[in-house]
PDB file of N, CA, C, O and CB in Angstrom:
ATOM      1  N   MET A   1       0.860  -1.180   0.000  1.00  0.00           N
ATOM      2  CA  MET A   1       0.000   0.000   0.000  1.00  0.00           C
ATOM      3  C   MET A   1       0.905   1.242   0.000  1.00  0.00           C
ATOM      4  O   MET A   1       1.819   1.355   0.817  1.00  0.00           O
ATOM      5  CB  MET A   1      -0.978  -0.001   1.245  1.00  0.00           C
ATOM      6  N   ASN A   2       0.639   2.163  -0.920  1.00  0.00           N
ATOM      7  CA  ASN A   2       1.474   3.361  -0.968  1.00  0.00           C
ATOM      8  C   ASN A   2       1.002   4.386   0.061  1.00  0.00           C
ATOM      9  O   ASN A   2      -0.052   4.225   0.677  1.00  0.00           O
ATOM     10  CB  ASN A   2       1.457   3.975  -2.379  1.00  0.00           C
ATOM     11  N   ARG A   3       1.781   5.421   0.235  1.00  0.00           N
ATOM     12  CA  ARG A   3       1.482   6.405   1.282  1.00  0.00           C
ATOM     13  C   ARG A   3       0.115   7.071   1.149  1.00  0.00           C
ATOM     14  O   ARG A   3      -0.603   7.154   2.145  1.00  0.00           O
ATOM     15  CB  ARG A   3       2.534   7.462   1.282  1.00  0.00           C
ATOM     16  N   PRO A   4      -0.282   7.551  -0.038  1.00  0.00           N
ATOM     17  CA  PRO A   4      -1.607   8.165  -0.127  1.00  0.00           C
ATOM     18  C   PRO A   4      -2.729   7.188   0.234  1.00  0.00           C
ATOM     19  O   PRO A   4      -3.693   7.575   0.895  1.00  0.00           O
ATOM     20  CB  PRO A   4      -1.832   8.705  -1.528  1.00  0.00           C
ATOM     21  N   GLU A   5      -2.616   5.935  -0.189  1.00  0.00           N
ATOM     22  CA  GLU A   5      -3.633   4.944   0.154  1.00  0.00           C
ATOM     23  C   GLU A   5      -3.658   4.674   1.659  1.00  0.00           C
ATOM     24  O   GLU A   5      -4.724   4.555   2.262  1.00  0.00           O
ATOM     25  CB  GLU A   5      -3.382   3.642  -0.610  1.00  0.00           C
ATOM     26  N   ALA A   6      -2.479   4.580   2.247  1.00  0.00           N
ATOM     27  CA  ALA A   6      -2.389   4.339   3.688  1.00  0.00           C
ATOM     28  C   ALA A   6      -2.986   5.518   4.459  1.00  0.00           C
ATOM     29  O   ALA A   6      -3.706   5.328   5.439  1.00  0.00           O
ATOM     30  CB  ALA A   6      -0.917   4.106   4.112  1.00  0.00           C
ATOM     31  N   HIS A   7      -2.684   6.721   4.011  1.00  0.00           N
ATOM     32  CA  HIS A   7      -3.210   7.923   4.669  1.00  0.00           C
ATOM     33  C   HIS A   7      -4.735   7.952   4.552  1.00  0.00           C
ATOM     34  O   HIS A   7      -5.429   8.241   5.527  1.00  0.00           O
ATOM     35  CB  HIS A   7      -2.591   9.210   4.048  1.00  0.00           C
ATOM     36  N   GLN A   8      -5.253   7.656   3.367  1.00  0.00           N
ATOM     37  CA  GLN A   8      -6.703   7.638   3.174  1.00  0.00           C
ATOM     38  C   GLN A   8      -7.346   6.576   4.047  1.00  0.00           C
ATOM     39  O   GLN A   8      -8.426   6.791   4.598  1.00  0.00           O
ATOM     40  CB  GLN A   8      -7.050   7.392   1.701  1.00  0.00           C
ATOM     41  N   ARG A   9      -6.691   5.434   4.175  1.00  0.00           N
ATOM     42  CA  ARG A   9      -7.229   4.365   5.028  1.00  0.00           C
ATOM     43  C   ARG A   9      -7.327   4.835   6.476  1.00  0.00           C
ATOM     44  O   ARG A   9      -8.318   4.554   7.150  1.00  0.00           O
ATOM     45  CB  ARG A   9      -6.346   3.100   4.937  1.00  0.00           C
ATOM     46  N   LEU A  10      -6.313   5.543   6.958  1.00  0.00           N
ATOM     47  CA  LEU A  10      -6.359   6.077   8.320  1.00  0.00           C
ATOM     48  C   LEU A  10      -7.481   7.093   8.478  1.00  0.00           C
ATOM     49  O   LEU A  10      -8.175   7.102   9.494  1.00  0.00           O
ATOM     50  CB  LEU A  10      -5.020   6.718   8.687  1.00  0.00           C
ATOM     51  N   LEU A  11      -7.661   7.953   7.470  1.00  0.00           N
ATOM     52  CA  LEU A  11      -8.750   8.930   7.524  1.00  0.00           C
ATOM     53  C   LEU A  11     -10.109   8.229   7.564  1.00  0.00           C
ATOM     54  O   LEU A  11     -11.003   8.639   8.304  1.00  0.00           O
ATOM     55  CB  LEU A  11      -8.678   9.881   6.315  1.00  0.00           C
ATOM     56  N   ASP A  12     -10.257   7.171   6.764  1.00  0.00           N
ATOM     57  CA  ASP A  12     -11.508   6.416   6.748  1.00  0.00           C
ATOM     58  C   ASP A  12     -11.780   5.752   8.089  1.00  0.00           C
ATOM     59  O   ASP A  12     -12.914   5.754   8.568  1.00  0.00           O
ATOM     60  CB  ASP A  12     -11.475   5.365   5.650  1.00  0.00           C
ATOM     61  N   ILE A  13     -10.744   5.186   8.694  1.00  0.00           N
ATOM     62  CA  ILE A  13     -10.891   4.546  10.006  1.00  0.00           C
ATOM     63  C   ILE A  13     -11.292   5.584  11.052  1.00  0.00           C
ATOM     64  O   ILE A  13     -12.165   5.322  11.880  1.00  0.00           O
ATOM     65  CB  ILE A  13      -9.574   3.838  10.424  1.00  0.00           C
ATOM     66  N   ALA A  14     -10.662   6.756  11.021  1.00  0.00           N
ATOM     67  CA  ALA A  14     -10.985   7.817  11.984  1.00  0.00           C
ATOM     68  C   ALA A  14     -12.423   8.297  11.800  1.00  0.00           C
ATOM     69  O   ALA A  14     -13.133   8.516  12.782  1.00  0.00           O
ATOM     70  CB  ALA A  14     -10.009   9.001  11.832  1.00  0.00           C
ATOM     71  N   ALA A  15     -12.855   8.462  10.551  1.00  0.00           N
ATOM     72  CA  ALA A  15     -14.219   8.914  10.293  1.00  0.00           C
ATOM     73  C   ALA A  15     -15.232   7.896  10.805  1.00  0.00           C
ATOM     74  O   ALA A  15     -16.250   8.267  11.389  1.00  0.00           O
ATOM     75  CB  ALA A  15     -14.427   9.161   8.795  1.00  0.00           C
ATOM     76  N   ARG A  16     -14.954   6.623  10.586  1.00  0.00           N
ATOM     77  CA  ARG A  16     -15.855   5.568  11.055  1.00  0.00           C
ATOM     78  C   ARG A  16     -15.908   5.561  12.588  1.00  0.00           C
ATOM     79  O   ARG A  16     -16.978   5.392  13.173  1.00  0.00           O
ATOM     80  CB  ARG A  16     -15.397   4.182  10.522  1.00  0.00           C
ATOM     81  N   ALA A  17     -14.755   5.745  13.232  1.00  0.00           N
ATOM     82  CA  ALA A  17     -14.711   5.776  14.699  1.00  0.00           C
ATOM     83  C   ALA A  17     -15.510   6.961  15.226  1.00  0.00           C
ATOM     84  O   ALA A  17     -16.211   6.835  16.230  1.00  0.00           O
ATOM     85  CB  ALA A  17     -13.251   5.849  15.202  1.00  0.00           C
ATOM     86  N   ASP A  18     -15.413   8.123  14.555  1.00  0.00           N
ATOM     87  CA  ASP A  18     -16.186   9.299  14.974  1.00  0.00           C
ATOM     88  C   ASP A  18     -17.682   9.029  14.847  1.00  0.00           C
ATOM     89  O   ASP A  18     -18.457   9.376  15.738  1.00  0.00           O
ATOM     90  CB  ASP A  18     -15.795  10.536  14.132  1.00  0.00           C
ATOM     91  N   ALA A  19     -18.085   8.411  13.743  1.00  0.00           N
ATOM     92  CA  ALA A  19     -19.500   8.098  13.537  1.00  0.00           C
ATOM     93  C   ALA A  19     -19.987   7.120  14.602  1.00  0.00           C
ATOM     94  O   ALA A  19     -21.069   7.296  15.163  1.00  0.00           O
ATOM     95  CB  ALA A  19     -19.728   7.512  12.127  1.00  0.00           C
ATOM     96  N   GLU A  20     -19.197   6.101  14.878  1.00  0.00           N
ATOM     97  CA  GLU A  20     -19.589   5.116  15.886  1.00  0.00           C
ATOM     98  C   GLU A  20     -19.699   5.757  17.264  1.00  0.00           C
ATOM     99  O   GLU A  20     -20.601   5.416  18.028  1.00  0.00           O
ATOM    100  CB  GLU A  20     -18.586   3.960  15.923  1.00  0.00           C
ATOM    101  N   GLU A  21     -18.808   6.668  17.592  1.00  0.00           N
ATOM    102  CA  GLU A  21     -18.866   7.358  18.887  1.00  0.00           C
ATOM    103  C   GLU A  21     -20.105   8.237  18.959  1.00  0.00           C
ATOM    104  O   GLU A  21     -20.752   8.304  20.005  1.00  0.00           O
ATOM    105  CB  GLU A  21     -17.595   8.206  19.115  1.00  0.00           C
ATOM    106  N   GLY A  22     -20.443   8.906  17.875  1.00  0.00           N
ATOM    107  CA  GLY A  22     -21.650   9.727  17.842  1.00  0.00           C
ATOM    108  C   GLY A  22     -22.895   8.888  18.065  1.00  0.00           C
ATOM    109  O   GLY A  22     -23.794   9.290  18.804  1.00  0.00           O
ATOM    110  N   ILE A  23     -22.951   7.737  17.437  1.00  0.00           N
ATOM    111  CA  ILE A  23     -24.089   6.829  17.623  1.00  0.00           C
ATOM    112  C   ILE A  23     -24.136   6.340  19.064  1.00  0.00           C
ATOM    113  O   ILE A  23     -25.206   6.296  19.671  1.00  0.00           O
ATOM    114  CB  ILE A  23     -24.000   5.626  16.650  1.00  0.00           C
ATOM    115  N   ARG A  24     -22.978   5.973  19.616  1.00  0.00           N
ATOM    116  CA  ARG A  24     -22.935   5.503  21.004  1.00  0.00           C
ATOM    117  C   ARG A  24     -23.451   6.588  21.955  1.00  0.00           C
ATOM    118  O   ARG A  24     -24.223   6.302  22.870  1.00  0.00           O
ATOM    119  CB  ARG A  24     -21.494   5.091  21.392  1.00  0.00           C
ATOM    120  N   GLN A  25     -23.021   7.829  21.734  1.00  0.00           N
ATOM    121  CA  GLN A  25     -23.476   8.927  22.587  1.00  0.00           C
ATOM    122  C   GLN A  25     -24.972   9.150  22.446  1.00  0.00           C
ATOM    123  O   GLN A  25     -25.659   9.409  23.435  1.00  0.00           O
ATOM    124  CB  GLN A  25     -22.725  10.211  22.250  1.00  0.00           C
ATOM    125  N   GLY A  26     -25.481   9.051  21.227  1.00  0.00           N
ATOM    126  CA  GLY A  26     -26.921   9.209  21.006  1.00  0.00           C
ATOM    127  C   GLY A  26     -27.726   8.134  21.711  1.00  0.00           C
ATOM    128  O   GLY A  26     -28.747   8.424  22.334  1.00  0.00           O
ATOM    129  N   LEU A  27     -27.275   6.907  21.615  1.00  0.00           N
ATOM    130  CA  LEU A  27     -27.973   5.812  22.300  1.00  0.00           C
ATOM    131  C   LEU A  27     -27.918   5.985  23.815  1.00  0.00           C
ATOM    132  O   LEU A  27     -28.882   5.676  24.516  1.00  0.00           O
ATOM    133  CB  LEU A  27     -27.362   4.459  21.906  1.00  0.00           C
ATOM    134  N   ASP A  28     -26.793   6.479  24.315  1.00  0.00           N
ATOM    135  CA  ASP A  28     -26.673   6.740  25.748  1.00  0.00           C
ATOM    136  C   ASP A  28     -27.643   7.840  26.172  1.00  0.00           C
ATOM    137  O   ASP A  28     -28.267   7.744  27.228  1.00  0.00           O
ATOM    138  CB  ASP A  28     -25.227   7.133  26.109  1.00  0.00           C
ATOM    139  N   ASP A  29     -27.772   8.887  25.349  1.00  0.00           N
ATOM    140  CA  ASP A  29     -28.726   9.955  25.655  1.00  0.00           C
ATOM    141  C   ASP A  29     -30.153   9.416  25.725  1.00  0.00           C
ATOM    142  O   ASP A  29     -30.911   9.773  26.627  1.00  0.00           O
ATOM    143  CB  ASP A  29     -28.636  11.070  24.603  1.00  0.00           C
ATOM    144  N   VAL A  30     -30.515   8.564  24.782  1.00  0.00           N
ATOM    145  CA  VAL A  30     -31.854   7.970  24.784  1.00  0.00           C
ATOM    146  C   VAL A  30     -32.042   7.134  26.052  1.00  0.00           C
ATOM    147  O   VAL A  30     -33.069   7.245  26.722  1.00  0.00           O
ATOM    148  CB  VAL A  30     -32.075   7.095  23.512  1.00  0.00           C
ATOM    149  N   ALA A  31     -31.068   6.312  26.377  1.00  0.00           N
ATOM    150  CA  ALA A  31     -31.172   5.445  27.557  1.00  0.00           C
ATOM    151  C   ALA A  31     -31.308   6.249  28.846  1.00  0.00           C
ATOM    152  O   ALA A  31     -31.964   5.804  29.787  1.00  0.00           O
ATOM    153  CB  ALA A  31     -29.953   4.534  27.647  1.00  0.00           C
ATOM    154  N   ARG A  32     -30.701   7.416  28.895  1.00  0.00           N
ATOM    155  CA  ARG A  32     -30.736   8.248  30.110  1.00  0.00           C
ATOM    156  C   ARG A  32     -31.837   9.306  30.075  1.00  0.00           C
ATOM    157  O   ARG A  32     -31.943  10.132  30.982  1.00  0.00           O
ATOM    158  CB  ARG A  32     -29.395   8.928  30.306  1.00  0.00           C
ATOM    159  N   GLY A  33     -32.651   9.274  29.028  1.00  0.00           N
ATOM    160  CA  GLY A  33     -33.778  10.208  28.955  1.00  0.00           C
ATOM    161  C   GLY A  33     -33.384  11.631  28.624  1.00  0.00           C
ATOM    162  O   GLY A  33     -34.103  12.567  28.973  1.00  0.00           O
ATOM    163  N   ARG A  34     -32.260  11.810  27.961  1.00  0.00           N
ATOM    164  CA  ARG A  34     -31.782  13.162  27.628  1.00  0.00           C
ATOM    165  C   ARG A  34     -32.159  13.530  26.189  1.00  0.00           C
ATOM    166  O   ARG A  34     -31.330  14.037  25.433  1.00  0.00           O
ATOM    167  CB  ARG A  34     -30.244  13.257  27.816  1.00  0.00           C
ATOM    168  N   THR A  35     -33.398  13.273  25.826  1.00  0.00           N
ATOM    169  CA  THR A  35     -33.869  13.595  24.484  1.00  0.00           C
ATOM    170  C   THR A  35     -35.189  14.348  24.588  1.00  0.00           C
ATOM    171  O   THR A  35     -35.856  14.341  25.622  1.00  0.00           O
ATOM    172  CB  THR A  35     -34.031  12.310  23.625  1.00  0.00           C
ATOM    173  N   ARG A  36     -35.544  15.003  23.473  1.00  0.00           N
ATOM    174  CA  ARG A  36     -36.834  15.683  23.391  1.00  0.00           C
ATOM    175  C   ARG A  36     -37.467  15.309  22.058  1.00  0.00           C
ATOM    176  O   ARG A  36     -36.761  15.028  21.090  1.00  0.00           O
ATOM    177  CB  ARG A  36     -36.678  17.244  23.534  1.00  0.00           C
ATOM    178  N   PRO A  37     -38.780  15.304  22.008  1.00  0.00           N
ATOM    179  CA  PRO A  37     -39.436  15.006  20.734  1.00  0.00           C
ATOM    180  C   PRO A  37     -39.055  16.039  19.665  1.00  0.00           C
ATOM    181  O   PRO A  37     -38.921  17.227  19.956  1.00  0.00           O
ATOM    182  CB  PRO A  37     -40.966  14.971  20.918  1.00  0.00           C
ATOM    183  N   ALA A  38     -38.885  15.571  18.442  1.00  0.00           N
ATOM    184  CA  ALA A  38     -38.498  16.456  17.346  1.00  0.00           C
ATOM    185  C   ALA A  38     -39.500  17.596  17.181  1.00  0.00           C
ATOM    186  O   ALA A  38     -39.104  18.738  16.950  1.00  0.00           O
ATOM    187  CB  ALA A  38     -38.380  15.666  16.038  1.00  0.00           C
ATOM    188  N   ARG A  39     -40.791  17.297  17.298  1.00  0.00           N
ATOM    189  CA  ARG A  39     -41.815  18.340  17.146  1.00  0.00           C
ATOM    190  C   ARG A  39     -41.572  19.490  18.134  1.00  0.00           C
ATOM    191  O   ARG A  39     -41.690  20.661  17.775  1.00  0.00           O
ATOM    192  CB  ARG A  39     -43.231  17.743  17.360  1.00  0.00           C
ATOM    193  N   GLU A  40     -41.233  19.143  19.368  1.00  0.00           N
ATOM    194  CA  GLU A  40     -40.972  20.157  20.398  1.00  0.00           C
ATOM    195  C   GLU A  40     -39.772  21.025  20.005  1.00  0.00           C
ATOM    196  O   GLU A  40     -39.811  22.247  20.143  1.00  0.00           O
ATOM    197  CB  GLU A  40     -40.720  19.485  21.772  1.00  0.00           C
ATOM    198  N   VAL A  41     -38.726  20.394  19.523  1.00  0.00           N
ATOM    199  CA  VAL A  41     -37.518  21.125  19.128  1.00  0.00           C
ATOM    200  C   VAL A  41     -37.818  22.039  17.942  1.00  0.00           C
ATOM    201  O   VAL A  41     -37.432  23.208  17.944  1.00  0.00           O
ATOM    202  CB  VAL A  41     -36.373  20.142  18.774  1.00  0.00           C
ATOM    203  N   PHE A  42     -38.509  21.506  16.922  1.00  0.00           N
ATOM    204  CA  PHE A  42     -38.827  22.320  15.746  1.00  0.00           C
ATOM    205  C   PHE A  42     -39.738  23.487  16.114  1.00  0.00           C
ATOM    206  O   PHE A  42     -39.563  24.589  15.594  1.00  0.00           O
ATOM    207  CB  PHE A  42     -39.490  21.459  14.663  1.00  0.00           C
ATOM    208  N   ASP A  43     -40.713  23.265  17.006  1.00  0.00           N
ATOM    209  CA  ASP A  43     -41.579  24.357  17.458  1.00  0.00           C
ATOM    210  C   ASP A  43     -40.769  25.440  18.151  1.00  0.00           C
ATOM    211  O   ASP A  43     -41.017  26.628  17.949  1.00  0.00           O
ATOM    212  CB  ASP A  43     -42.665  23.828  18.403  1.00  0.00           C
ATOM    213  N   GLN A  44     -39.803  25.039  18.965  1.00  0.00           N
ATOM    214  CA  GLN A  44     -38.948  26.006  19.651  1.00  0.00           C
ATOM    215  C   GLN A  44     -38.141  26.818  18.645  1.00  0.00           C
ATOM    216  O   GLN A  44     -38.013  28.034  18.794  1.00  0.00           O
ATOM    217  CB  GLN A  44     -38.007  25.292  20.634  1.00  0.00           C
ATOM    218  N   ILE A  45     -37.600  26.169  17.633  1.00  0.00           N
ATOM    219  CA  ILE A  45     -36.828  26.874  16.604  1.00  0.00           C
ATOM    220  C   ILE A  45     -37.726  27.837  15.839  1.00  0.00           C
ATOM    221  O   ILE A  45     -37.328  28.968  15.559  1.00  0.00           O
ATOM    222  CB  ILE A  45     -36.166  25.872  15.630  1.00  0.00           C
ATOM    223  N   ARG A  46     -38.944  27.393  15.496  1.00  0.00           N
ATOM    224  CA  ARG A  46     -39.879  28.273  14.779  1.00  0.00           C
ATOM    225  C   ARG A  46     -40.195  29.524  15.588  1.00  0.00           C
ATOM    226  O   ARG A  46     -40.223  30.631  15.050  1.00  0.00           O
ATOM    227  CB  ARG A  46     -41.177  27.524  14.453  1.00  0.00           C
ATOM    228  N   ARG A  47     -40.433  29.340  16.884  1.00  0.00           N
ATOM    229  CA  ARG A  47     -40.724  30.497  17.742  1.00  0.00           C
ATOM    230  C   ARG A  47     -39.511  31.428  17.816  1.00  0.00           C
ATOM    231  O   ARG A  47     -39.649  32.645  17.701  1.00  0.00           O
ATOM    232  CB  ARG A  47     -41.131  30.031  19.166  1.00  0.00           C
ATOM    233  N   LYS A  48     -38.346  30.860  18.005  1.00  0.00           N
ATOM    234  CA  LYS A  48     -37.132  31.664  18.158  1.00  0.00           C
ATOM    235  C   LYS A  48     -36.857  32.512  16.925  1.00  0.00           C
ATOM    236  O   LYS A  48     -36.460  33.672  17.043  1.00  0.00           O
ATOM    237  CB  LYS A  48     -35.938  30.765  18.441  1.00  0.00           C
ATOM    238  N   TYR A  49     -37.062  31.947  15.752  1.00  0.00           N
ATOM    239  CA  TYR A  49     -36.731  32.651  14.501  1.00  0.00           C
ATOM    240  C   TYR A  49     -37.965  33.146  13.768  1.00  0.00           C
ATOM    241  O   TYR A  49     -37.880  33.537  12.604  1.00  0.00           O
ATOM    242  CB  TYR A  49     -35.936  31.743  13.586  1.00  0.00           C
ATOM    243  N   ASP A  50     -39.128  33.133  14.447  1.00  0.00           N
ATOM    244  CA  ASP A  50     -40.375  33.630  13.875  1.00  0.00           C
ATOM    245  C   ASP A  50     -40.661  33.011  12.511  1.00  0.00           C
ATOM    246  O   ASP A  50     -40.933  33.715  11.539  1.00  0.00           O
ATOM    247  CB  ASP A  50     -40.327  35.144  13.755  1.00  0.00           C
ATOM    248  N   ILE A  51     -40.595  31.682  12.456  1.00  0.00           N
ATOM    249  CA  ILE A  51     -40.846  30.932  11.228  1.00  0.00           C
ATOM    250  C   ILE A  51     -42.273  30.390  11.300  1.00  0.00           C
ATOM    251  O   ILE A  51     -42.606  29.654  12.229  1.00  0.00           O
ATOM    252  CB  ILE A  51     -39.797  29.767  11.035  1.00  0.00           C
ATOM    253  N   PRO A  52     -43.117  30.745  10.332  1.00  0.00           N
ATOM    254  CA  PRO A  52     -44.484  30.222  10.369  1.00  0.00           C
ATOM    255  C   PRO A  52     -44.527  28.735  10.047  1.00  0.00           C
ATOM    256  O   PRO A  52     -43.629  28.196   9.400  1.00  0.00           O
ATOM    257  CB  PRO A  52     -45.367  30.986   9.392  1.00  0.00           C
ATOM    258  N   ARG A  53     -45.574  28.091  10.504  1.00  0.00           N
ATOM    259  CA  ARG A  53     -45.771  26.660  10.206  1.00  0.00           C
ATOM    260  C   ARG A  53     -46.191  26.460   8.806  1.00  0.00           C
ATOM    261  O   ARG A  53     -46.401  25.324   8.381  1.00  0.00           O
ATOM    262  CB  ARG A  53     -46.789  26.044  11.119  1.00  0.00           C
TER     263      ARG A  53
END
């Protein structure tokens, strides 16, 4: 494997690890009840930025 391929492989591994960590954190948030319904969040954003439905 040449250097550019090896470097790209490392970047791909790092990106996959970041994605997996993000998923793990999301699942942990759900398990601990640290989530809100999407409708509630979108309503809050609409109110904050005066966006009509």
